[in-house]
N, C-alpha and C positions, 0 to 999 in steps of 0.2 A: 919418946923423950923430947923435951923441948929443944935440946941441941940438934937432934936429927931433923926435927920439924923446921928449925931455922935454916939448917943446911939445905934441905929440899926447897924451902922457900927462896933462898938465895939463888939456887940453881935455876928455878923457874923465873925469877926476876931477871936473871942474866939473859935467859932465852927471850923473854919479852922485850928486854932492852935492845938486844940485837935485832929483833924483828922491827922494833920501832925505828931504829937507825936505818935499817935496810929500806923500809917503806918511805922514810923521809928522803933518803938519797934518790930512790926511784922517782918519787914525786917531783924532785928538783930537776932530775935529768930528763924524764920522759914528758913532762907537761909542755915545756917549750918545743920538744921534738914533735909531739902530736900537733901543736899549734902550727908549726912551720909546715908540716906535711899536710895538714888540712888546707892551709892556704894554697900550697902548691897543687893539691888535688883539685881545688876549685878552679885555679888558674888553668890547669890542664883541661878540665871539662869545658871551661869557657872557650878556650882555643878550639877544642874539638867541635863545640857547638857552632862557633863562627864558621868553621870550615864545612861542616856537614849540614847544618840547618840554615845557613845563610841568613842570619837575623838582619832585619831591616824594617823600615817603616815608611809609609806614605801618609802624609797628614795635611791638614788645611789650616790656613790662617786667614782671618777676615779683617777687613778694614773699611770704614765708612769714609767716602770721599765727598767732595762738594757736588752739588746738583743731584742729591739723592742717589749717588752711585755707590754700589757695593763691589769691592774688589776681593775676590777669593783667590788666594795664592796656594798652589799645590807644591809641596816639598817632598823630596826623597831624603832619607837620612839613614846612616849606619849600615850601608850595604858593604859586605865583605866579599861578595862575589861580583865579578864584572857584569854590568847590566847592558843587555842588548836593546831592550825596548820595554815600554810600560803602556798598559792599556787599562781603562776602567770606565764605568758609567758614573757620572755625577748626577745624583737625584736632587732636585730642587723643588721649591713650592711655586708652581706657576701662577697661582693666584696672588702671590706676594711680590714676586720679582719677574723681570723680563730679561732674558739673556741678550747681551749686546755684542760682545766680541771676546776673543782670547788673544793672548800674546805668549809666545814660547819663552821658556826659561833657559837657564844655562846648563842644567845638569847633563842632558844628552848632547847639547851643543858643544860642550867641552870635548866630546869624543869625535866629533865630525860634523856632517851635514845630515841630520835625521829627517825622515819623512814624517809628516803629520797628517792625521785624519781626525777631523773634529766635525761633529754633526749634532745639531740641536733638534730635539723632538719635543715641542711644547705640549703635545697631547699626552705623551707618556711622562712628561716632566723629567726628561733625561737629556744629558749631554754625553754623547759618545766620544771618547777621547782615546787616541792611539798614537804612539810615536815610537819609531824604531830606527836604529842605526844600520849602516851597511856592514857587510862582513869585513871589509877592509878598514873600517873605522876603528878607533880605540874605544874600548868599552869602559865607562867611568866606574869608579868605586866611591864609597863614602856617601855624600849627599849634596844637594843644592836644589834650587827652584826648578820645578818641571814646567809650570805654566801659570799664567794669571788669567782669571775669568772675570769679566765685568758684567754686572747686572744693574738694571734700573729698579729702584725701590718703588713699589706701588703704594706708598704711604702706609707701611707697616713697620713694626718695631722689633719683632722676634722672628728669627729665621733659622732653618735647619737645612744643612747641606750634608748629603751622605754619599758614601762610596758603595758601589755594588759591582760584582763580577770583575774584581781587580786581578790583574795578572802582571807579574814582572818576569821577564825572560832573560836568559843568558845563552851564549853560543855553546851549548852543550848538546851533542847529538843524542845523548842518553836521556837526560832530564832537562828539558828546555826551560820549564817554569820553576822559578825559585820558590821554595816552600817557606812557611812560617813568617810571612810578611804581615806586619801589623798595619791595618788600615784604620785610620782615625777620622771619625766624622767631626762635624763642627756645628755647634749651637752658637748663634751670634745674636746679641741683643743690643739695641741702641741705648737703653737705659743703663744696663750693667756693663756694656762694652766687653762682653765675654769673648775671649779669643783662645783658641787651642794653641798650646805650645808643646813642643815635644823635643826630647833629646834621648838618643839611645846611649846608655852607659852600662857600666859593669853590673849594676843591680838589675837592669832589664835582662841582660844576658844571663846572669845567674838565676833569675827567676825562671827564664825559659829552660835553662839546664835542668832545674828541678822538675819543671812541668813535663819535659820530654824524657827525663830519666828519674822516675819516682824512687828507684832504689838508692839514688844519691842521698836522699833524706836519711835513710837508715844508716848508710855508710858514714855520713857526717856525724851521726850520734855516737859512734863508737868511742872517739876520744873523750867525749863528755861523760859517757857511762863509766869508762875506765877511771876517770878522775874522781867521779862520785864514789865508786867502790873503794878507791884508794883512801879517800877522806874518811869513809865509814870505818875502814880497817884501822886507821890511825886512831880514831876516837875510841873504838872498842879496846884496842891494846893499851891506850893511855889509861883508861879507867881500870883495866886489870892491873896495870903497873901501879897505879895510885892506891888501889885497894890492897895490893900485896905489900906495900910499904907502910901500911897502918901498923901501929904497935900491937904485938901479940898480947892476947889476954893471958893473965897468969893462970897456970894450971896447977 
C-alpha cells in the first residue's frame, strides 16, 4: 500500500540522513586532524633524517676578477653533525686555466686551528684538498666558506669545475664519514655569468626523507585516500537522499 511504502521510504531517508550527518561531522573533525598529523609526521622524519643521515652540502661559487683571474669559493652548508674535517679532489680544465693559489675559509677555522693539505697536479687536472681539526678543537655545525681557489684564465669563456672523492668526517669511532652529502659542481661562463648557489632547506630535507624512506610516500597518501573515499560516500548518499525525496508516482 502507498502508506506502507511512504513509511518505509521515510525510515530509509532517516537512515541516509543520519549517515550523511555522521560523514559530514567526521569530515570536519578528521580532515584537520589528518593534516596536522601529516605535518607532524613529516617534521618527525625530517628530524630523524637530520640526526641519522646528516644532510649537508659542499658546493662552489665562481667569480671573475680583474686581470683574467677566476676565484672559485668552496662552501659547506646545512651540516647537523659536527664536522672534524673535509677532503676532496677538485677537477679543473688545465688547458683553460692555471692554478695560482688557495686561501683558507672560516668554516673549520671557527673550530680551532686546522691542518691543511693542498696539492696541485696539472697533469691529472686535479687539486687535492684536505683540512682537519684536532681532537681538542670545537667541531663546527651549519656552514661557511671552506676555501678560495684562484686560477689564471688562459683566454677562455666557459669553465667546468667538479668534485670527486669527497669525504666529510666527524669524530665518531663507529662511523667517521658522514653519509648523504650533496657535492655540487660548477659551470661558469663569462657570457652568461652562471654561478651555482645553494641553500639546504626543509624541501631538500623532505626530498631526502622520501628518497631514503620510500614507504613514506605511501604513508603520506593515507589521509588523502581517506578524504577521497569520504567525499565519494557523501556524494553517493546525497544522490540516494535526493532520489528518495522525489514525489512518488501515483499507483
